C-alpha positions as CSV (number, residue, x, y, z in Angstrom):
1,X,-56.7,-20.3,-50.7
2,X,-55.1,-21.3,-47.0
3,X,-57.2,-20.4,-43.8
4,X,-55.3,-18.2,-41.1
5,X,-54.6,-20.3,-37.7
6,X,-57.2,-19.3,-34.9
7,X,-53.6,-18.8,-32.9
8,X,-50.1,-19.0,-34.3
9,X,-49.0,-20.2,-30.8
10,X,-51.3,-23.0,-30.5
11,X,-49.6,-26.2,-29.1
12,X,-50.8,-29.1,-31.4
13,X,-48.9,-31.5,-29.4
14,X,-51.5,-31.2,-26.8
15,X,-54.4,-32.3,-29.1
16,X,-54.1,-36.0,-27.9
17,X,-52.8,-35.4,-24.2
18,X,-54.9,-36.5,-21.6
19,X,-56.4,-34.3,-18.8
20,X,-56.8,-35.1,-15.3
21,X,-60.5,-34.6,-14.1
22,X,-60.0,-32.3,-10.6
23,X,-61.9,-29.2,-9.6
24,X,-61.1,-26.0,-10.9
25,X,-60.2,-23.3,-8.7
26,X,-63.6,-21.6,-9.3
27,X,-65.3,-24.6,-8.3
28,X,-63.3,-24.7,-5.1
29,X,-64.1,-21.0,-4.1
30,X,-67.9,-21.8,-5.0
31,X,-67.8,-24.7,-2.6
32,X,-66.2,-22.4,0.2
33,X,-68.5,-19.6,-0.7
34,X,-71.8,-21.8,-0.1
35,X,-70.7,-23.2,3.1
36,X,-69.7,-19.5,4.4
37,X,-72.8,-18.4,2.9
38,X,-74.6,-21.5,5.0
39,X,-72.8,-20.7,7.9
40,X,-73.9,-17.1,8.0
41,X,-77.4,-18.0,7.7
42,X,-77.3,-20.4,10.5
43,X,-75.7,-17.9,12.8
44,X,-77.4,-14.8,11.9
45,X,-79.4,-12.6,14.4
46,X,-83.2,-13.5,13.6
47,X,-83.9,-9.9,14.7
48,X,-81.1,-8.4,12.3
49,X,-81.2,-11.0,9.4
50,X,-78.5,-10.6,6.7
51,X,-79.3,-7.6,4.0
52,X,-81.2,-9.7,1.1
53,X,-79.5,-7.3,-1.5
54,X,-75.8,-8.2,-0.3
55,X,-76.4,-12.0,-0.4
56,X,-78.1,-11.3,-3.7
57,X,-75.2,-9.5,-5.1
58,X,-72.5,-12.1,-3.6
59,X,-74.0,-15.0,-5.5
60,X,-74.4,-12.8,-8.6
61,X,-70.5,-12.3,-8.6
62,X,-69.8,-16.0,-7.9
63,X,-72.2,-16.9,-10.7
64,X,-70.6,-14.5,-13.1
65,X,-67.1,-16.0,-12.3
66,X,-68.3,-19.4,-12.9
67,X,-69.9,-18.3,-16.3
68,X,-66.6,-16.9,-17.5
69,X,-65.0,-19.8,-16.6
70,X,-67.4,-22.1,-18.5
71,X,-67.1,-19.7,-21.4
72,X,-63.2,-19.8,-21.6
73,X,-63.3,-23.7,-21.3
74,X,-65.9,-23.7,-24.4
75,X,-63.5,-21.5,-26.4
76,X,-60.7,-23.6,-25.5
77,X,-62.6,-26.7,-26.8
78,X,-63.6,-24.9,-30.0
79,X,-59.9,-23.9,-30.6
80,X,-58.9,-27.4,-30.1
81,X,-61.6,-28.7,-32.6
82,X,-60.5,-26.0,-35.1
83,X,-56.8,-26.9,-34.7
84,X,-58.0,-30.5,-35.1
85,X,-59.6,-29.5,-38.6
86,X,-56.4,-27.5,-39.5
87,X,-54.1,-30.4,-39.0
88,X,-56.2,-32.4,-41.5
89,X,-56.1,-29.0,-43.9
90,X,-52.1,-29.0,-43.6
91,X,-51.6,-32.8,-44.4
92,X,-53.7,-32.4,-47.7
93,X,-50.9,-29.9,-48.7
94,X,-48.3,-32.6,-49.0
95,X,-47.5,-32.9,-53.1
96,X,-49.1,-29.7,-53.9
97,X,-47.5,-26.3,-55.0
98,X,-47.9,-23.7,-52.5
99,X,-47.3,-19.8,-53.0
100,X,-45.8,-18.4,-50.0
101,X,-43.1,-16.1,-48.7
102,X,-39.4,-17.4,-49.9
103,X,-36.7,-16.7,-52.3
104,X,-36.5,-20.4,-53.8
105,X,-38.4,-21.8,-56.5
106,X,-38.0,-24.6,-59.1
107,X,-38.1,-24.2,-62.9
108,X,-39.5,-26.9,-64.9
109,X,-37.8,-26.1,-68.0
110,X,-40.6,-25.2,-70.0
111,X,-43.4,-23.1,-68.6
112,X,-42.6,-19.4,-67.4
113,X,-41.9,-19.4,-63.7
114,X,-44.4,-17.3,-61.5
115,X,-42.8,-14.9,-59.2
116,X,-44.5,-12.6,-56.8
117,X,-43.2,-9.1,-55.2
118,X,-44.5,-7.0,-52.6
119,X,-44.2,-3.5,-53.8
120,X,-44.7,-0.7,-51.5
121,X,-46.3,2.4,-52.7
122,X,-44.3,5.3,-54.1
123,X,-41.3,2.6,-55.3
124,X,-39.8,2.6,-58.8
125,X,-37.1,1.1,-60.8
126,X,-38.1,-2.4,-59.5
127,X,-35.6,-5.2,-60.8
128,X,-35.6,-8.9,-59.7
129,X,-32.2,-11.1,-60.2
130,X,-32.5,-14.7,-60.7
131,X,-29.6,-17.0,-59.5
132,X,-29.2,-20.9,-60.6
133,X,-28.3,-23.3,-57.7
134,X,-24.7,-22.2,-57.6
135,X,-25.6,-18.9,-56.4
136,X,-24.5,-17.6,-60.2
137,X,-26.7,-14.4,-61.5
138,X,-28.3,-16.1,-64.5
139,X,-30.9,-13.3,-65.5
140,X,-32.9,-9.9,-64.6
141,X,-36.4,-9.2,-64.8
142,X,-38.1,-5.8,-64.6
143,X,-40.7,-5.7,-61.7
144,X,-43.6,-3.2,-62.3
145,X,-43.9,-0.8,-59.8
146,X,-46.7,1.3,-61.5
147,X,-49.1,-0.1,-58.8
148,X,-48.4,-1.4,-55.3
149,X,-49.1,-4.5,-53.5
150,X,-48.3,-8.1,-54.5
151,X,-47.1,-7.9,-58.2
152,X,-46.7,-10.8,-60.4
153,X,-43.9,-11.3,-62.9
154,X,-43.1,-14.3,-65.2
155,X,-39.6,-15.3,-66.0
156,X,-39.3,-17.4,-69.1
157,X,-36.1,-19.4,-68.2
158,X,-34.0,-17.7,-70.4
159,X,-30.6,-15.6,-70.1
160,X,-30.5,-11.8,-71.2
161,X,-29.0,-13.5,-74.7
162,X,-32.0,-15.4,-75.1
163,X,-30.2,-18.9,-74.0
164,X,-32.5,-21.3,-72.5
165,X,-31.5,-22.5,-68.9
166,X,-32.2,-26.0,-67.7
167,X,-34.9,-27.0,-65.2
168,X,-33.7,-27.0,-61.7
169,X,-33.7,-25.0,-58.5
170,X,-33.0,-21.2,-58.5
171,X,-33.6,-18.2,-56.2
172,X,-34.7,-14.6,-56.7
173,X,-34.2,-11.1,-55.0
174,X,-35.7,-7.9,-55.9
175,X,-34.9,-4.4,-55.2
176,X,-36.4,-1.0,-56.1
177,X,-36.0,3.0,-55.5
178,X,-38.0,4.6,-53.1
179,X,-37.5,8.2,-51.7
180,X,-34.2,7.9,-53.0
181,X,-32.9,4.8,-51.6
182,X,-32.6,1.4,-52.8
183,X,-34.8,-0.9,-51.0
184,X,-35.1,-4.7,-51.1
185,X,-38.6,-6.2,-52.1
186,X,-40.1,-9.2,-50.3
187,X,-40.6,-12.3,-52.5
188,X,-43.2,-14.8,-52.9
189,X,-42.5,-18.0,-54.9
190,X,-44.2,-21.6,-55.8
191,X,-42.6,-24.4,-54.0
192,X,-43.8,-28.2,-53.4
193,X,-44.7,-28.9,-50.0
194,X,-43.0,-32.2,-48.7
195,X,-44.3,-32.7,-45.4
196,X,-46.1,-30.6,-42.4
197,X,-45.1,-30.6,-38.7
198,X,-47.4,-29.9,-35.7
199,X,-45.9,-28.4,-32.7
200,X,-45.8,-25.9,-30.0
201,X,-45.2,-23.0,-32.4
202,X,-48.2,-24.1,-34.8
203,X,-48.3,-25.7,-38.2
204,X,-45.2,-25.5,-40.0
205,X,-44.8,-26.8,-44.0
206,X,-41.4,-27.9,-45.2
207,X,-40.6,-27.3,-49.0
208,X,-39.0,-29.3,-51.5
209,X,-36.0,-27.1,-51.4
210,X,-35.6,-27.6,-47.9
211,X,-37.1,-24.2,-46.5
212,X,-39.9,-24.0,-44.2
213,X,-43.0,-21.7,-44.3
214,X,-45.8,-21.4,-41.5
215,X,-49.2,-22.7,-42.4
216,X,-50.9,-19.4,-42.1
217,X,-48.6,-17.5,-44.5
218,X,-49.5,-19.6,-47.5
219,X,-51.4,-17.8,-49.9
220,X,-52.5,-20.0,-52.7
221,X,-52.4,-23.9,-53.6
222,X,-52.4,-25.6,-56.7
223,X,-51.7,-29.1,-57.9
224,X,-48.1,-30.1,-58.6
225,X,-48.8,-30.4,-62.3
226,X,-49.9,-26.6,-62.4
């Protein structure tokens, strides 16, 4: 199973970017604070010294800000390391079949095509329609609506009259009835992953039929041989 990304908006192009080493805003504030504190201590009235509690409170506040910045830096580093691991995971998808949201799938001419549909609770009369690569409807397959969630349906690659169809690229859509209205069901299909792209919007996986899916949307992975 695929692992969801830490953030769908992680900029993978920044993984190898060089960062300039400069003082942070917090470090600059610390320097200014310490200089002012030393100046206050030097200038204070010996007969009316600075309140120790106030001084301690000020130091605690600046240390808290510093601690938060260090925590954020550590989390940023962890996110970058995790993103690097995810890059390797995504690269390993190439050449494998992935199950992800989409309408396109490839029928190999022999084994039944594994199709999945998101069925909402209370739906009825589910029906899937199969189209060839020219957009012509070639078959219909009932979709079980007795249970909600991701429902699996197998298409044997045949028309209603039993005529076998050739191997090739096909698409599928599905509808059902709910509350007296016809609704479209979300479809999930198998496609071979051809390449992956790492960019400012996260990891994208390009499929054999030309579609693109998000790495985090992949539900299952298997070898291309099945």
